N, C-alpha and C positions, 0 to 999 in steps of 0.2 A: 504494500500500500504506500503510495506517495502522498505525503502530507502536503497540502496545497501551498503553504508558505515556507516549506523546507528549503527551497532554492534561495530564499532571501536571508536565511540564517548565516551570519558571517563566520561561524566557527566550523572547524573541520569535524567530521564524524568522530575521529579518535579523541579530539578534545572534549566533545560531548560525552563520550564514553567515560573518560576520566573524571569529568565533572559529576556524572551520575554515581560513579564509584565513591567519590569524596562524600557525597550526600549519604550514601549507604553506610560509610564509616561513621558518620555523625549519627545515623539511626542506631547503629550498634552501641555507640557510646551513650546515647539517650537511654536505651534499655538498661545498660549496665548501671546507670545512675538512678534507675527507678522511674524514669519519665516515659511511661508507656504511651501516653497520648501523643507526645512530641515524636516519639519513635515511629508511631503510625503515620503521622503527617509526613515525616521525612521519607518513609518508604514510598508514599504516594508521589512525593516530589522527585525522588530518584527514578520512579517509573516514567516521568515525563522525559527525562534525559534518555532513558532506555528506549523509548519510542522515537525520539528525535534523531538519535545517532544513525539508526538504520534508514529512517526517512530521508535524512539529509544525504546520506551516501547514495541512495537510489536516485534522488532528485538531481543531484549534481554529477551523477555518473562516476562516483568515487568509491565504489565497492571494491575492496581489496581483500585478498586472503589474510593479510596481516590484521586488517580491521576486524575480521571475523574472529580471529584468534584472540586479539586484545579484548573484544567484547565478551567472549566466552570466559576468559580468565578473570576479567573484572567481575562478571556475574557470579562466578564461583566464590571469589574472595568476598564479594558483597553478601552472598547468602551465608557464608561461614561466619563473617563478622557480626551480622545481625543475630544469628542464632547464638553465637558465643556471648554477645551482649546480653541476650535474654537469660542465658544460663548464669552469667556472672551476676546479673541483677537478682535472680532468684536465690543464688547461693549466698550473696552478701546481704540478703534480707531487704533489699530496696524494692524488689518486685515480689508481691505475695500472690501465691496460687493456691487454690484448694486442690488437693490431689484428685485426679480423675482416674477412676478404676484402681484406686490405691497407689497410683504412680505420681510422684512429684513433678511439678512443672518443668524443673530443670532437665529431668530425664526425658520428658516429652519433647523438649527442645532438642535434645541430643538425637532422639529418634527422627525428628523432623529434619535435622541437619544431615544425618546419614541418608535419609530418603531423598532429600534434595540433591545431594551429590550423586547418588546412584541413578536418579532419573536421567541426569545429563550424561553420566558415564555409560549407562546402558545404551543410550542412543548412539553416542560416539563410537563405542566398541562395535555395535551391530552394523553401523554404517561402514566402518573400516573393514569389517568382515565381508561386505558385499551387499548389504541391504540398501535399498534406496532410502530416501529421506524417511526416517522412522519417527514421525511426530505424532504418534498415537498416544492416548492416555488421558486420564481425567485431571492430571495435576502438572501441567506445564509450568514454567517459572512464573508467568504472568498470573495464573490462577493462584499459585502458592503465595505470591507477594500480596495479592488482593485479599486473600483470606487473612494473612498475617496483619496487614494494615487495618482491615475492618475489625479484627479481634482486638487489636491494640486500641483503636479509637473508641470502641464500644464497651471496653472493660471486660471483654471475654477473651483475653489473650491466651489463657490456658486452654480453652476449648478450641481456639484457632490452631494451637500447636498440635492438639490431638487430631484435628481434621487433616492438617498438613502431613503429619506422620502417617496416618492411615491412607490418605489419597496418594501420597508419594509412593508408598510401597505397593499399592494396587497398580499404579502406573508402571512401576518396574516390572511387575509380573506380566502386565499386558504387553510390554515391549519385549520381554524375554520370549514369551509365547509367540508373538508375531515374528520375531527374528528367527526362532526355530522353524516356523512354517516357511518363511522365505528362504532361509539358508538350506533347509532340507530339499526344497525344490531345485535350488541351484546345484546342490551336490548330486541329486538324481540326474540332472541333465548332463553333468560332467561325466558320469559313469556311462551314459548312453552314447557318448561320442565315440566314433570308430577309432 
């Protein structure tokens, strides 16, 4: 999707990526300091940069392989720092969570962090093994960040972490099963060649 005003933005796509990363770092710090509402706002603000960097790259014809790598790396660091900020806030007592299913909030944040990383890793690994673009699943990064931001803004951060953890792991299973289906067909066609 090309954003209509993207061509007029004077910043490079990579600069926008780095600006979004900086805002995500601030979101993680806000969570660590117990400022859940501010963390939620900062997640939404970082999402603006996340949408703009790709839109500017497409509008200006500046899509590069390095830009994609930089964006992916910054996204993983952003996810990690936000969840670590939540974990730190929970452990240092500045964020309070009611345990869900007997599991403390910091541990749900850990499950969500693992799930978030593995959603991306599963896709990258399957695509490098020969799958076409493997963007199936119920918890892509945009959905996970929206759930996290809305949970932080509404006072239901603990439940948001539970949803992200569960939906992320469902997405991983969906991707692994889809990759198995695709790669099995590729393997069968390789065996049928003379």
